[in-house]
TISEPA-915498 format. One record per residue (C-alpha): residue number from 1; x, y, z; residue in three letters. Coordinates in Angstrom, 3 decimals. Each point is the difference from the previous one (the first is absolute). Layout:
ROMAR  nr        x        y        z rest
ROMAR NUM        X        Y        Z  Ala
...
//
This chain:
ROMAR  nr        x        y        z rest
ROMAR   1   45.032  122.560  101.566  Met
ROMAR   2    0.965    1.787    3.198  Asn
ROMAR   3   -1.513    0.970    3.369  Asp
ROMAR   4   -1.033    3.470   -1.166  Lys
ROMAR   5   -1.887   -1.303   -3.029  Glu
ROMAR   6   -1.865   -2.544    2.121  Val
ROMAR   7   -0.995    2.565    2.641  Leu
ROMAR   8   -1.180    2.423   -2.696  Glu
ROMAR   9   -2.119   -2.744   -1.567  Ala
ROMAR  10   -1.516   -0.872    3.388  Leu
ROMAR  11   -0.857    3.659    0.583  Glu
ROMAR  12   -1.759    0.177   -3.381  Lys
ROMAR  13   -1.811   -3.261    0.663  Leu
ROMAR  14   -1.445    1.352    3.243  Arg
ROMAR  15   -1.075    3.213   -1.754  Lys
ROMAR  16   -1.936   -1.728   -2.793  Ile
ROMAR  17   -1.571   -2.705    2.180  Ser
ROMAR  18   -3.410    0.354    1.576  Lys
ROMAR  19   -0.264   -0.818    3.689  Lys
ROMAR  20   -1.689   -3.352    0.508  Arg
ROMAR  21   -1.661   -1.413    3.082  Asn
ROMAR  22    2.641   -2.717    0.321  Phe
ROMAR  23    3.781   -0.195    0.166  Asn
ROMAR  24    1.047   -0.535   -3.609  Gln
ROMAR  25    2.972   -2.112   -1.009  Ser
ROMAR  26    2.790    1.518   -2.076  Ile
ROMAR  27    1.009   -2.134   -2.970  Asp
ROMAR  28    3.038    0.175   -2.235  Ile
ROMAR  29   -0.151   -1.074   -3.635  Val
ROMAR  30    3.305   -0.396   -1.828  Ile
ROMAR  31   -0.419   -0.564   -3.719  Thr
ROMAR  32    2.810   -1.819   -1.780  Leu
ROMAR  33    1.546   -0.212   -3.461  Lys
ROMAR  34    2.576   -1.979   -2.009  Asn
ROMAR  35   -0.900   -3.265    1.724  Leu
ROMAR  36   -1.083   -3.323   -1.454  Asn
ROMAR  37   -2.338   -1.514    2.568  Leu
ROMAR  38    0.021   -3.289   -1.904  Lys
ROMAR  39    3.460   -0.466    1.465  Lys
ROMAR  40   -0.237   -1.131    3.648  Pro
ROMAR  41    3.191    1.860    0.897  Glu
ROMAR  42   -1.561    3.319   -1.075  Glu
ROMAR  43   -3.092   -0.415    2.178  Asn
ROMAR  44   -0.091    1.583    3.450  Ile
ROMAR  45   -1.041   -2.117    2.969  Asn
ROMAR  46    1.557    1.029    3.292  Thr
ROMAR  47   -0.781    1.195    3.526  Phe
ROMAR  48    1.449    3.016    1.778  Ile
ROMAR  49   -0.301    1.399    3.511  Ser
ROMAR  50   -0.906    3.697    0.104  Leu
ROMAR  51    1.667    2.463    2.389  Pro
ROMAR  52   -3.418    0.881    1.453  His
ROMAR  53   -3.430   -1.536    0.379  Ser
ROMAR  54   -2.322   -0.334   -2.981  Lys
ROMAR  55   -2.569    1.816    2.126  Gly
ROMAR  56   -2.071   -3.111    0.468  Lys
ROMAR  57    0.708   -3.100    2.044  Lys
ROMAR  58    0.576   -3.132   -2.071  Ala
ROMAR  59   -2.511   -2.790    0.606  Arg
ROMAR  60    1.867   -3.255    0.576  Ile
ROMAR  61   -1.132   -3.614    0.117  Cys
ROMAR  62    2.192   -2.706    1.542  Ala
ROMAR  63   -0.061   -3.534   -1.426  Leu
ROMAR  64    1.628   -1.922    2.834  Val
ROMAR  65    0.122   -3.092    2.145  Gly
ROMAR  66   -0.742   -0.167    3.708  Lys
ROMAR  67    3.608    0.989    0.800  Glu
ROMAR  68   -0.445    3.549   -1.274  Leu
ROMAR  69   -3.687    0.487    0.717  Ala
ROMAR  70    0.420    1.874    3.336  Pro
ROMAR  71    2.561    2.448   -1.450  Lys
ROMAR  72   -2.034    0.529   -3.173  Ala
ROMAR  73   -3.169    0.761    1.988  Lys
ROMAR  74    1.797    2.892    1.714  Glu
ROMAR  75    0.803    1.909   -3.204  Val
ROMAR  76   -1.910   -1.363   -3.022  Cys
ROMAR  77   -3.472    0.907   -1.219  Asp
ROMAR  78   -0.887   -3.553   -0.922  Asn
ROMAR  79    1.433   -3.439    0.784  Ile
ROMAR  80   -0.661   -3.306   -1.729  Ile
ROMAR  81    1.427   -3.110    1.584  Leu
ROMAR  82    1.258   -2.884   -2.131  Lys
ROMAR  83   -2.755   -2.241    1.331  Glu
ROMAR  84   -2.601    2.455   -1.328  Asp
ROMAR  85    1.378    0.393   -3.540  Phe
ROMAR  86   -2.525   -2.492   -1.383  Ser
ROMAR  87   -2.895    2.191    1.162  Lys
ROMAR  88    0.878    2.669   -2.585  Tyr
ROMAR  89   -1.429   -0.495   -3.492  Asp
ROMAR  90    0.690    2.203   -3.037  Lys
ROMAR  91   -2.751    2.473    0.874  Lys
ROMAR  92    1.202    0.404    3.598  Ala
ROMAR  93    3.633    0.458   -1.078  Ile
ROMAR  94   -0.927    2.627   -2.604  Lys
ROMAR  95   -2.017    1.913    2.592  Lys
ROMAR  96    2.882   -0.199    2.468  Leu
ROMAR  97    2.520    1.190   -2.611  Ala
ROMAR  98   -2.011    3.184   -0.641  Lys
ROMAR  99    0.361    1.033    3.637  Asp
ROMAR 100    3.634   -1.017    0.556  Ile
ROMAR 101    3.110    1.871   -1.134  Asp
ROMAR 102    2.588   -2.622    0.979  Phe
ROMAR 103   -0.116   -3.688    0.862  Phe
ROMAR 104    2.813   -1.307    2.188  Ile
ROMAR 105    0.810   -3.705    0.109  Ala
ROMAR 106    1.699   -2.403    2.389  Gln
ROMAR 107    2.942   -1.381   -1.969  Ala
ROMAR 108   -0.351   -3.690    0.854  Asp
ROMAR 109   -3.625   -0.199   -1.214  Ile
ROMAR 110    0.469    1.954   -3.235  Ile
ROMAR 111   -0.888   -3.091   -2.042  Gly
ROMAR 112   -3.378   -0.292    1.676  Ala
ROMAR 113   -0.551    3.750   -0.492  Ile
ROMAR 114    0.788   -0.255   -3.718  Ala
ROMAR 115   -2.414   -2.926   -0.391  Thr
ROMAR 116   -2.843    1.717    1.847  Ala
ROMAR 117    0.415    3.614   -1.139  Phe
ROMAR 118    2.423    0.091   -2.948  Gly
ROMAR 119   -2.496   -0.266   -2.858  Lys
ROMAR 120   -1.834    3.107    1.203  Ile
ROMAR 121    2.712    2.112    1.633  Leu
ROMAR 122    2.714   -0.771   -2.568  Gly
ROMAR 123   -1.598    1.609   -3.094  Pro
ROMAR 124   -0.877    3.182    1.930  Ile
ROMAR 125    3.500    0.325    1.479  Gly
ROMAR 126   -0.958   -0.537    3.620  Lys
ROMAR 127    1.742   -3.240    0.881  Met
ROMAR 128    2.408    0.485    2.957  Pro
ROMAR 129    3.143    1.388   -1.595  Asn
ROMAR 130    3.537   -0.419    1.387  Pro
ROMAR 131    1.033    3.267   -1.723  Lys
ROMAR 132   -2.313    1.829    2.420  Ala
ROMAR 133    1.134   -2.089    2.975  Gly
ROMAR 134   -3.323   -1.848    0.143  Cys
ROMAR 135    1.412   -3.513    0.461  Ile
ROMAR 136    0.738   -0.420    3.694  Ile
ROMAR 137    1.670   -2.805    1.998  Pro
ROMAR 138   -2.131   -1.800    2.596  Pro
ROMAR 139    2.442    1.009    2.722  Gly
ROMAR 140   -0.014    3.747   -0.713  Ile
ROMAR 141    0.294    1.960    3.244  Ala
ROMAR 142   -2.223    2.966   -0.828  Asp
ROMAR 143   -2.307    0.895   -2.900  Leu
ROMAR 144   -0.339    3.691    0.875  Lys
ROMAR 145    3.075    1.177   -2.011  Pro
ROMAR 146   -1.356   -1.749   -3.108  Leu
ROMAR 147   -3.437    1.564    0.409  Ile
ROMAR 148    1.571    3.443    0.434  Thr
ROMAR 149    2.044   -0.555   -3.165  Gln
ROMAR 150   -3.031   -1.149   -2.022  Leu
ROMAR 151   -1.869    3.175    1.001  Asp
ROMAR 152    2.606    1.866   -2.070  Lys
ROMAR 153    0.459   -2.597   -2.758  Thr
ROMAR 154   -1.272    0.470   -3.547  Ile
ROMAR 155    0.219   -2.058   -3.154  Lys
ROMAR 156    1.344    1.397   -3.272  Leu
ROMAR 157   -1.390   -1.932   -2.947  Glu
ROMAR 158   -0.532    0.638   -3.708  Thr
ROMAR 159   -2.987   -2.383   -0.317  Lys
ROMAR 160    0.445   -0.296   -3.778  Asn
ROMAR 161   -0.222    3.763   -0.575  Glu
ROMAR 162    2.652    2.679   -0.363  Leu
ROMAR 163   -0.768    1.551    3.364  Ala
ROMAR 164    0.533   -0.543    3.706  Val
ROMAR 165   -2.716    1.146    2.415  Lys
ROMAR 166    0.055   -0.048    3.792  Thr
ROMAR 167   -1.109    1.830    3.144  Val
ROMAR 168    2.592    2.350    1.525  Val
ROMAR 169   -1.955    1.596    2.827  Gly
ROMAR 170   -3.237    1.646    1.029  Ser
ROMAR 171   -1.465    3.485   -0.072  Glu
ROMAR 172    0.531    0.685    3.709  Asn
ROMAR 173    3.734   -0.745   -0.091  Met
ROMAR 174    2.641    2.733   -0.076  Lys
ROMAR 175    1.276    0.922   -3.469  Asp
ROMAR 176    3.582   -0.707    1.097  Glu
ROMAR 177   -0.918   -3.582    0.919  Glu
ROMAR 178   -1.905   -0.553   -3.242  Ile
ROMAR 179    2.923    1.479   -1.922  Lys
ROMAR 180    2.421   -2.430    1.671  Asp
ROMAR 181   -2.235   -2.925   -0.967  Asn
ROMAR 182   -0.301    1.200   -3.605  Ile
ROMAR 183    3.771    0.418   -0.348  Ile
ROMAR 184    0.539   -3.474    1.511  Ala
ROMAR 185   -2.394   -1.579   -2.527  Val
ROMAR 186    1.586    1.859   -2.919  Tyr
ROMAR 187    3.584   -0.859    0.944  Asn
ROMAR 188   -0.835   -3.636    0.684  Ser
ROMAR 189   -1.759   -0.313   -3.352  Leu
ROMAR 190    2.961    1.551   -1.836  Leu
ROMAR 191    2.293   -2.695    1.387  His
ROMAR 192   -2.389   -2.655   -1.336  Ser
ROMAR 193   -0.099    1.425   -3.537  Leu
ROMAR 194    2.594   -1.053   -2.605  Pro
ROMAR 195    0.559    3.575   -1.243  Gln
ROMAR 196   -1.024    1.768    3.215  Glu
ROMAR 197   -1.178    3.573   -0.770  Gln
ROMAR 198   -0.172   -0.750   -3.735  Asn
ROMAR 199   -2.823   -2.442    0.752  Asn
ROMAR 200   -2.102    2.603    1.858  Val
ROMAR 201   -2.521    2.013   -2.005  Lys
ROMAR 202   -2.009    1.923    2.614  Asp
ROMAR 203   -0.516    0.056    3.763  Val
ROMAR 204   -3.467    1.008    1.172  Leu
ROMAR 205   -1.707    0.233    3.374  Ile
ROMAR 206   -3.688    0.169    0.899  Lys
ROMAR 207   -2.445   -0.279    2.846  Phe
ROMAR 208   -2.598   -2.770   -0.034  Thr
ROMAR 209   -2.543    2.358   -1.609  Met
ROMAR 210    2.077    2.638   -1.759  Ser
ROMAR 211    1.661    0.699   -3.305  Lys
ROMAR 212    3.669   -0.850   -0.406  Ser
ROMAR 213    2.885    2.439    0.370  Ile
ROMAR 214    3.196   -0.613   -1.908  Lys
ROMAR 215    3.140    0.397    2.108  Ile
ROMAR 216    2.540    2.328   -1.566  Gly
ROMAR 217   -2.469    1.595   -2.421  Ala
ROMAR 218   -0.269    3.440    1.620  Lys
ROMAR 219   -0.273    2.046   -3.177  Glu
ROMAR 220   -2.444   -2.385   -1.679  Asp
ROMAR 221   -2.260   -0.084    3.034  Gln
ROMAR 222    0.028    3.766    0.400  Glu
ROMAR 223   -0.970    0.313   -3.650  Gly
ROMAR 224   -2.929   -2.368    0.488  Ile
ROMAR 225   -1.203    1.918    3.055  Glu
ROMAR 226    0.293    3.306   -1.892  Lys
ROMAR 227   -2.089   -1.337   -2.881  Lys
ROMAR 228   -2.693   -1.136    2.418  Lys
ROMAR 229   -0.283    3.558    1.349  Lys
ROMAR 230   -0.182    1.644   -3.420  Glu
ROMAR 231   -3.573    0.767   -1.160  Pro
ROMAR 232   -1.253   -1.842   -3.055  Lys
ROMAR 233   -0.426    2.183   -3.091  Val
ROMAR 234   -2.559   -1.175   -2.496  Glu
ROMAR 235    0.348    0.849   -3.677  Asn
ROMAR 236   -2.157    2.960   -1.000  Glu
ROMAR 237   -2.146   -0.193   -3.085  Arg
ROMAR 238    0.902    2.540   -2.674  Val
//
């Protein structure tokens, strides 16, 4: 997959997509092959930082002590202090998790965070993750660089199926920026696969409410579009 193929696919995607009254996300779906997901080492579970924004600001909740509260209030969408952990039951945590993209945690109270939130956030993959830089020391000087990084961070995960799906941008972004994000996701995924390109079946992109376009399938797609334009001919009775 190269830059030209990605840009051509983006052009086709814009042509076939109806204009909606909201800014649609652009998703990438990479289907995989020749993997045994029963083997932990052949599952994908990693974070990467994109070259450009995802087109939407990440919503972040800080689970912190009083030391970090003032800094967290400046940049986070939600803050829960250690002393308030007990106020959150299963229902409240599930509701919170739906609205939050990343939880960040103060390192020296991670045990209390795991006790209070782990049973709910763990199974849905939203516990503060050190791979994404979400475990922070109580003496950190500034949280702004982390928040900026998380705005461009995505998770690549197989989720027990031979496919990886993630957001790579939004409709109002420039094609060059979206292309850079797509290439970054593809290259990062290749490095995580045991056989690299031999484990990739197809790479598709789509808007929130559109059909998928296969990257690198110029001839196939043109054939499909040609068939759509051809008039139907019904069999005549003899």
